[in-house]
DRENDO-1510 file (C-alpha; in Angstrom, 1 decimal, always signed):
<recs>
REC; n; res; u; v; w
REC; 1; UNK; -33.4; -41.1; +17.1 .
REC; 2; UNK; -36.7; -39.3; +17.6 .
REC; 3; UNK; -37.4; -36.2; +15.6 .
REC; 4; UNK; -37.8; -34.2; +18.8 .
REC; 5; UNK; -34.2; -35.3; +19.8 .
REC; 6; UNK; -32.8; -34.3; +16.4 .
REC; 7; UNK; -34.0; -30.7; +16.5 .
REC; 8; UNK; -31.8; -29.7; +19.6 .
REC; 9; UNK; -28.9; -31.5; +18.1 .
REC; 10; UNK; -29.3; -29.7; +14.7 .
REC; 11; UNK; -29.6; -26.4; +16.6 .
REC; 12; UNK; -26.3; -27.1; +18.4 .
REC; 13; UNK; -24.6; -28.1; +15.2 .
REC; 14; UNK; -25.9; -24.9; +13.5 .
REC; 15; UNK; -24.7; -22.8; +16.4 .
REC; 16; UNK; -21.3; -24.3; +16.2 .
REC; 17; UNK; -21.0; -23.7; +12.5 .
REC; 18; UNK; -22.1; -20.1; +13.0 .
REC; 19; UNK; -19.6; -19.7; +15.9 .
REC; 20; UNK; -16.8; -21.0; +13.7 .
REC; 21; UNK; -17.7; -18.7; +10.9 .
REC; 22; UNK; -17.7; -15.7; +13.3 .
REC; 23; UNK; -14.3; -16.8; +14.7 .
REC; 24; UNK; -12.9; -17.1; +11.1 .
REC; 25; UNK; -14.3; -13.6; +10.3 .
REC; 26; UNK; -12.7; -12.0; +13.3 .
REC; 27; UNK; -9.3; -13.7; +12.5 .
REC; 28; UNK; -9.7; -12.6; +8.9 .
REC; 29; UNK; -10.4; -9.0; +9.9 .
REC; 30; UNK; -7.4; -9.0; +12.3 .
REC; 31; UNK; -5.3; -10.1; +9.4 .
REC; 32; UNK; -6.6; -7.2; +7.4 .
REC; 33; UNK; -6.1; -4.3; +9.8 .
REC; 34; UNK; -5.8; -5.2; +13.4 .
REC; 35; UNK; -8.4; -4.9; +16.2 .
REC; 36; UNK; -9.9; -1.7; +14.9 .
REC; 37; UNK; -10.9; -3.5; +11.7 .
REC; 38; UNK; -13.0; -6.0; +13.6 .
REC; 39; UNK; -15.4; -3.3; +14.8 .
REC; 40; UNK; -16.6; -2.5; +11.3 .
REC; 41; UNK; -18.9; -5.6; +11.0 .
REC; 42; UNK; -19.7; -5.8; +14.7 .
REC; 43; UNK; -21.7; -2.6; +14.6 .
REC; 44; UNK; -19.2; -0.3; +16.3 .
REC; 45; UNK; -19.3; +2.4; +13.7 .
REC; 46; UNK; -21.4; +5.4; +13.0 .
REC; 47; UNK; -25.0; +4.6; +12.1 .
REC; 48; UNK; -25.1; +1.1; +13.6 .
REC; 49; UNK; -27.6; +1.0; +16.4 .
REC; 50; UNK; -26.9; +1.5; +20.0 .
REC; 51; UNK; -23.1; +1.5; +19.5 .
REC; 52; UNK; -23.3; +4.3; +17.0 .
REC; 53; UNK; -20.5; +6.8; +17.6 .
REC; 54; UNK; -19.1; +5.0; +20.6 .
REC; 55; UNK; -15.6; +4.5; +19.3 .
REC; 56; UNK; -15.2; +8.2; +18.4 .
REC; 57; UNK; -15.8; +9.0; +22.1 .
REC; 58; UNK; -13.5; +6.3; +23.6 .
REC; 59; UNK; -10.8; +5.8; +21.0 .
REC; 60; UNK; -8.1; +8.5; +20.6 .
REC; 61; UNK; -8.5; +10.2; +17.3 .
REC; 62; UNK; -5.6; +10.4; +14.8 .
REC; 63; UNK; -3.9; +13.7; +14.1 .
REC; 64; UNK; -4.0; +14.2; +10.3 .
REC; 65; UNK; -1.9; +16.5; +8.2 .
REC; 66; UNK; -4.8; +17.8; +6.2 .
REC; 67; UNK; -3.1; +20.7; +4.5 .
REC; 68; UNK; -2.4; +20.2; +0.9 .
REC; 69; UNK; +1.3; +19.5; +0.2 .
REC; 70; UNK; +2.3; +20.1; +3.8 .
REC; 71; UNK; +4.5; +19.0; +5.6 .
REC; 72; UNK; +6.9; +18.0; +2.8 .
REC; 73; UNK; +10.4; +16.6; +2.8 .
REC; 74; UNK; +12.9; +15.8; +0.1 .
REC; 75; UNK; +16.5; +14.8; -0.2 .
REC; 76; UNK; +19.0; +14.3; -3.1 .
REC; 77; UNK; +21.6; +11.6; -2.5 .
REC; 78; UNK; +22.3; +10.3; -6.0 .
REC; 79; UNK; +26.0; +10.7; -6.7 .
REC; 80; UNK; +27.3; +10.3; -10.2 .
REC; 81; UNK; +24.9; +10.5; -13.1 .
REC; 82; UNK; +22.9; +7.4; -13.4 .
REC; 83; UNK; +24.2; +5.0; -16.1 .
REC; 84; UNK; +21.8; +4.2; -18.9 .
REC; 85; UNK; +20.1; +0.8; -18.8 .
REC; 86; UNK; +17.7; -1.1; -21.0 .
REC; 87; UNK; +15.4; -1.9; -18.0 .
REC; 88; UNK; +13.5; -0.1; -15.2 .
REC; 89; UNK; +13.0; -1.9; -11.9 .
REC; 90; UNK; +10.2; -0.7; -9.6 .
REC; 91; UNK; +9.7; -1.9; -6.0 .
REC; 92; UNK; +6.9; -1.2; -3.6 .
REC; 93; UNK; +7.3; -2.0; +0.1 .
REC; 94; UNK; +5.2; -1.3; +3.2 .
REC; 95; UNK; +8.0; -1.0; +5.8 .
REC; 96; UNK; +5.8; -1.4; +8.9 .
REC; 97; UNK; +6.0; +1.9; +10.8 .
REC; 98; UNK; +9.5; +2.5; +9.4 .
REC; 99; UNK; +11.0; +0.4; +12.2 .
REC; 100; UNK; +13.5; -2.2; +10.9 .
REC; 101; UNK; +15.5; +0.2; +8.7 .
REC; 102; UNK; +18.9; -1.5; +9.0 .
REC; 103; UNK; +17.4; -4.8; +8.0 .
REC; 104; UNK; +15.6; -3.2; +5.0 .
REC; 105; UNK; +18.9; -1.5; +3.9 .
REC; 106; UNK; +20.7; -4.8; +4.1 .
REC; 107; UNK; +18.0; -6.4; +1.9 .
REC; 108; UNK; +18.2; -3.6; -0.7 .
REC; 109; UNK; +21.9; -4.1; -0.9 .
REC; 110; UNK; +21.9; -7.9; -1.1 .
REC; 111; UNK; +18.6; -9.5; -2.2 .
REC; 112; UNK; +18.1; -9.4; -6.0 .
REC; 113; UNK; +16.7; -7.6; -7.7 .
REC; 114; UNK; +16.4; -4.9; -5.0 .
REC; 115; UNK; +20.0; -3.5; -5.6 .
REC; 116; UNK; +18.8; -2.8; -9.2 .
REC; 117; UNK; +15.8; -0.8; -8.1 .
REC; 118; UNK; +15.4; +2.5; -10.0 .
REC; 119; UNK; +12.1; +3.6; -8.3 .
REC; 120; UNK; +11.2; +2.6; -4.8 .
REC; 121; UNK; +7.7; +3.2; -3.4 .
REC; 122; UNK; +7.5; +3.1; +0.5 .
REC; 123; UNK; +4.6; +3.2; +2.8 .
REC; 124; UNK; +4.2; +3.6; +6.6 .
REC; 125; UNK; +7.2; +5.8; +6.8 .
REC; 126; UNK; +8.5; +8.7; +8.8 .
REC; 127; UNK; +10.9; +11.3; +7.4 .
REC; 128; UNK; +14.0; +10.1; +9.4 .
REC; 129; UNK; +13.6; +6.6; +8.1 .
REC; 130; UNK; +13.1; +7.7; +4.5 .
REC; 131; UNK; +16.2; +9.9; +4.7 .
REC; 132; UNK; +18.3; +7.2; +6.3 .
REC; 133; UNK; +17.4; +4.7; +3.5 .
REC; 134; UNK; +17.9; +7.2; +0.8 .
REC; 135; UNK; +21.3; +8.4; +2.1 .
REC; 136; UNK; +22.5; +4.8; +2.7 .
REC; 137; UNK; +21.4; +3.5; -0.8 .
REC; 138; UNK; +22.0; +6.7; -2.9 .
REC; 139; UNK; +18.5; +7.7; -3.8 .
REC; 140; UNK; +16.7; +11.0; -4.3 .
REC; 141; UNK; +13.3; +11.1; -2.5 .
REC; 142; UNK; +10.1; +13.0; -1.8 .
REC; 143; UNK; +8.0; +12.3; +1.2 .
REC; 144; UNK; +4.6; +13.5; +2.6 .
REC; 145; UNK; +3.3; +12.2; +6.0 .
REC; 146; UNK; -0.4; +11.7; +6.0 .
REC; 147; UNK; -0.9; +11.5; +9.8 .
REC; 148; UNK; +0.8; +10.7; +13.1 .
REC; 149; UNK; +0.8; +7.0; +14.0 .
REC; 150; UNK; +0.0; +5.6; +17.4 .
REC; 151; UNK; +3.7; +5.3; +18.2 .
REC; 152; UNK; +4.0; +9.1; +17.8 .
REC; 153; UNK; +6.0; +9.0; +14.6 .
REC; 154; UNK; +4.8; +10.4; +11.3 .
REC; 155; UNK; +3.0; +8.0; +8.9 .
REC; 156; UNK; +3.1; +8.4; +5.2 .
REC; 157; UNK; +4.3; +7.5; +1.7 .
REC; 158; UNK; +7.5; +8.2; -0.1 .
REC; 159; UNK; +9.0; +8.0; -3.6 .
REC; 160; UNK; +12.7; +7.2; -4.0 .
REC; 161; UNK; +14.5; +7.2; -7.3 .
REC; 162; UNK; +18.0; +7.0; -8.8 .
REC; 163; UNK; +16.8; +9.8; -11.2 .
REC; 164; UNK; +15.9; +13.4; -10.7 .
REC; 165; UNK; +12.4; +14.0; -9.1 .
REC; 166; UNK; +10.1; +17.0; -9.7 .
REC; 167; UNK; +6.5; +18.1; -9.3 .
REC; 168; UNK; +5.8; +16.4; -5.9 .
REC; 169; UNK; +2.3; +16.5; -4.5 .
REC; 170; UNK; +0.2; +15.0; -1.8 .
REC; 171; UNK; -3.2; +13.5; -2.8 .
REC; 172; UNK; -5.6; +13.3; +0.2 .
REC; 173; UNK; -7.9; +10.3; -0.4 .
REC; 174; UNK; -11.6; +10.6; +0.5 .
REC; 175; UNK; -13.0; +9.3; +3.8 .
REC; 176; UNK; -11.6; +8.7; +7.2 .
REC; 177; UNK; -11.2; +5.6; +9.3 .
REC; 178; UNK; -14.5; +5.4; +11.3 .
REC; 179; UNK; -12.8; +4.5; +14.5 .
REC; 180; UNK; -9.6; +6.5; +14.6 .
REC; 181; UNK; -10.4; +9.3; +12.1 .
REC; 182; UNK; -7.1; +8.5; +10.2 .
REC; 183; UNK; -6.9; +9.8; +6.7 .
REC; 184; UNK; -5.2; +8.0; +3.8 .
REC; 185; UNK; -3.0; +9.7; +1.1 .
REC; 186; UNK; -0.9; +9.1; -2.0 .
REC; 187; UNK; +2.4; +10.8; -2.8 .
REC; 188; UNK; +2.9; +11.7; -6.4 .
REC; 189; UNK; +5.9; +12.9; -8.3 .
REC; 190; UNK; +7.5; +12.9; -11.7 .
REC; 191; UNK; +10.7; +10.8; -12.1 .
REC; 192; UNK; +12.9; +11.9; -15.0 .
REC; 193; UNK; +14.3; +8.7; -16.3 .
REC; 194; UNK; +16.8; +10.0; -18.9 .
REC; 195; UNK; +14.7; +11.9; -21.4 .
REC; 196; UNK; +11.4; +10.3; -20.3 .
REC; 197; UNK; +9.1; +11.6; -17.6 .
REC; 198; UNK; +7.5; +8.9; -15.5 .
REC; 199; UNK; +4.5; +9.8; -13.3 .
REC; 200; UNK; +4.8; +7.8; -10.1 .
REC; 201; UNK; +2.4; +7.3; -7.2 .
REC; 202; UNK; +3.0; +5.7; -3.8 .
REC; 203; UNK; -0.2; +5.0; -1.9 .
REC; 204; UNK; -1.7; +3.3; +1.1 .
REC; 205; UNK; -5.5; +2.5; +0.9 .
REC; 206; UNK; -7.9; +2.0; +3.9 .
REC; 207; UNK; -8.1; -1.5; +5.5 .
REC; 208; UNK; -10.0; -4.3; +3.8 .
REC; 209; UNK; -12.7; -4.3; +6.5 .
REC; 210; UNK; -13.7; -0.7; +5.6 .
REC; 211; UNK; -16.9; -0.2; +3.7 .
REC; 212; UNK; -16.4; -1.2; +0.0 .
REC; 213; UNK; -17.7; +2.2; -1.1 .
REC; 214; UNK; -15.0; +4.0; +0.9 .
REC; 215; UNK; -12.2; +1.8; -0.5 .
REC; 216; UNK; -13.5; +2.1; -4.1 .
REC; 217; UNK; -13.6; +5.9; -3.7 .
REC; 218; UNK; -10.0; +5.9; -2.7 .
REC; 219; UNK; -9.0; +3.7; -5.6 .
REC; 220; UNK; -10.9; +6.1; -7.9 .
REC; 221; UNK; -9.3; +9.2; -6.4 .
REC; 222; UNK; -5.8; +7.9; -7.3 .
REC; 223; UNK; -7.0; +6.8; -10.8 .
REC; 224; UNK; -8.8; +10.1; -11.4 .
REC; 225; UNK; -5.7; +12.1; -10.6 .
REC; 226; UNK; -3.8; +10.4; -13.5 .
REC; 227; UNK; -4.0; +12.5; -16.6 .
REC; 228; UNK; -5.5; +10.7; -19.6 .
REC; 229; UNK; -2.5; +11.8; -21.7 .
REC; 230; UNK; +0.2; +10.7; -19.3 .
REC; 231; UNK; +2.1; +8.2; -21.4 .
REC; 232; UNK; +4.3; +6.6; -18.7 .
REC; 233; UNK; +2.7; +5.9; -15.3 .
REC; 234; UNK; +3.7; +3.8; -12.2 .
REC; 235; UNK; +1.3; +3.3; -9.3 .
REC; 236; UNK; +2.3; +1.1; -6.4 .
REC; 237; UNK; +1.6; +0.6; -2.7 .
REC; 238; UNK; -0.4; -1.2; -0.1 .
REC; 239; UNK; -4.0; -1.5; -1.3 .
REC; 240; UNK; -5.1; -3.7; +1.6 .
REC; 241; UNK; -6.7; -6.4; -0.6 .
REC; 242; UNK; -7.0; -9.7; +1.2 .
REC; 243; UNK; -9.2; -11.7; -1.0 .
REC; 244; UNK; -9.0; -12.8; -4.7 .
REC; 245; UNK; -12.3; -11.0; -5.3 .
REC; 246; UNK; -10.9; -7.8; -3.8 .
REC; 247; UNK; -7.8; -8.0; -6.0 .
REC; 248; UNK; -9.9; -8.6; -9.1 .
REC; 249; UNK; -12.1; -5.6; -8.3 .
REC; 250; UNK; -9.0; -3.4; -7.8 .
REC; 251; UNK; -7.4; -4.6; -11.0 .
REC; 252; UNK; -10.6; -4.0; -12.9 .
REC; 253; UNK; -10.8; -0.3; -11.8 .
REC; 254; UNK; -7.2; +0.3; -12.9 .
REC; 255; UNK; -7.7; -1.6; -16.2 .
REC; 256; UNK; -10.6; +0.6; -17.0 .
REC; 257; UNK; -8.2; +3.6; -16.8 .
REC; 258; UNK; -5.7; +1.9; -19.1 .
REC; 259; UNK; -3.2; +0.6; -16.4 .
REC; 260; UNK; -1.9; -2.9; -16.4 .
REC; 261; UNK; -1.6; -5.0; -13.3 .
REC; 262; UNK; +2.2; -5.6; -13.4 .
REC; 263; UNK; +2.2; -7.6; -10.2 .
REC; 264; UNK; -0.7; -9.9; -10.9 .
REC; 265; UNK; -0.8; -13.5; -9.6 .
REC; 266; UNK; +2.3; -13.2; -7.4 .
REC; 267; UNK; +0.6; -14.7; -4.4 .
REC; 268; UNK; +0.6; -13.4; -0.8 .
REC; 269; UNK; +2.6; -10.2; -0.1 .
REC; 270; UNK; +2.1; -9.9; +3.7 .
REC; 271; UNK; +1.9; -12.1; +6.8 .
REC; 272; UNK; +0.0; -11.8; +10.0 .
REC; 273; UNK; +0.0; -14.4; +12.9 .
REC; 274; UNK; +2.2; -16.6; +10.8 .
REC; 275; UNK; -0.4; -16.7; +8.0 .
REC; 276; UNK; -0.1; -15.4; +4.5 .
REC; 277; UNK; -3.6; -14.7; +3.3 .
REC; 278; UNK; -3.4; -12.8; +0.0 .
REC; 279; UNK; -1.8; -10.1; -2.1 .
REC; 280; UNK; -2.3; -6.7; -0.6 .
REC; 281; UNK; +0.7; -4.9; -2.3 .
REC; 282; UNK; +0.5; -4.1; -6.0 .
REC; 283; UNK; +2.1; -2.3; -8.9 .
REC; 284; UNK; +0.2; -0.9; -11.9 .
REC; 285; UNK; +1.7; +0.6; -15.0 .
REC; 286; UNK; +1.0; +2.4; -18.2 .
REC; 287; UNK; +3.2; +2.6; -21.3 .
REC; 288; UNK; +5.7; +0.0; -20.2 .
REC; 289; UNK; +6.4; -3.5; -21.4 .
REC; 290; UNK; +6.5; -5.8; -18.4 .
REC; 291; UNK; +9.4; -8.3; -18.4 .
REC; 292; UNK; +8.9; -10.0; -15.1 .
REC; 293; UNK; +7.8; -9.5; -11.5 .
REC; 294; UNK; +8.0; -11.0; -8.1 .
REC; 295; UNK; +7.6; -10.9; -4.4 .
REC; 296; UNK; +10.4; -11.5; -1.8 .
REC; 297; UNK; +8.7; -13.4; +1.1 .
REC; 298; UNK; +12.0; -14.2; +2.9 .
REC; 299; UNK; +12.7; -10.5; +3.8 .
REC; 300; UNK; +11.4; -10.0; +7.3 .
REC; 301; UNK; +11.9; -6.2; +7.9 .
REC; 302; UNK; +8.1; -5.9; +7.9 .
REC; 303; UNK; +4.8; -7.8; +8.0 .
REC; 304; UNK; +4.8; -7.0; +4.3 .
REC; 305; UNK; +7.1; -8.3; +1.6 .
REC; 306; UNK; +8.8; -6.2; -1.2 .
REC; 307; UNK; +7.0; -6.5; -4.5 .
REC; 308; UNK; +9.0; -5.7; -7.6 .
REC; 309; UNK; +8.4; -5.4; -11.4 .
REC; 310; UNK; +11.0; -5.2; -14.2 .
REC; 311; UNK; +10.0; -3.2; -17.2 .
REC; 312; UNK; +11.7; -2.5; -20.6 .
REC; 313; UNK; +12.7; +1.1; -20.7 .
REC; 314; UNK; +10.4; +3.3; -22.8 .
REC; 315; UNK; +11.6; +4.7; -26.1 .
REC; 316; UNK; +13.5; +7.9; -25.8 .
REC; 317; UNK; +14.7; +7.4; -22.3 .
REC; 318; UNK; +18.3; +7.4; -23.1 .
REC; 319; UNK; +20.6; +9.5; -20.8 .
REC; 320; UNK; +22.9; +10.3; -23.6 .
</recs>
């Protein structure tokens, strides 16, 4: 083959490789956060050339609940005094838009170790769905919506526990989604496990295609809110990490604050288009001895899977 013939062929092959890479990137971003996430690297965000600011003019903006600690909901459905136990089971679950509630309740009743869960951290919830789950399963709960989702329902994070809950608060995380203007939050509360106070957070971080600086600032906001002298801490939720590098970076930030990655190396925790790309849901802890942890990929009430961790109960947590 002449050299002059090789050059067009090489250009065609290069073009195909680039095209495949862009296709893989778009699929990857759709896995991360839907069509909106694709616009981040395609220049459809503020400060990106001729398309700068276009989405804000053509895409409906999210209504955010930007008042501190409002609106707020709570319920108390724990019956008899919780029996003392040597273990503490924590579960985090992004229950997509709080839709398949009956299926989720069935799973919490029958799929081990969910029936044993002492603390449940839920994301993408509305108040009616949180209350229905808490009432059916016998939990106390606190809930703060962060915004109104595109389906018209509230969208936020809840903490459920078989123990008394106090000192609830909403933590508004820095930054907004550049396309929809949606804010992200964490719900915080103290769960009184016997004589021990456990500081708990349920959070939902911006999609993986967002600028790394925005996501790291949201990680940092949660970490900075944790008092240095808080001996027992649980942080769980949907962190929207879809690569191993992203998981390592997240775990590194929490490790620097003295929190262990209780759910490390569990494998994929969500599915999109039949694929299971990575671990996006995580549990971090301080002051607890981890016994075991897992993910339940056969539960189909959401595009995420429940992630759980079993800890030894801290000293002094007896209910007696």
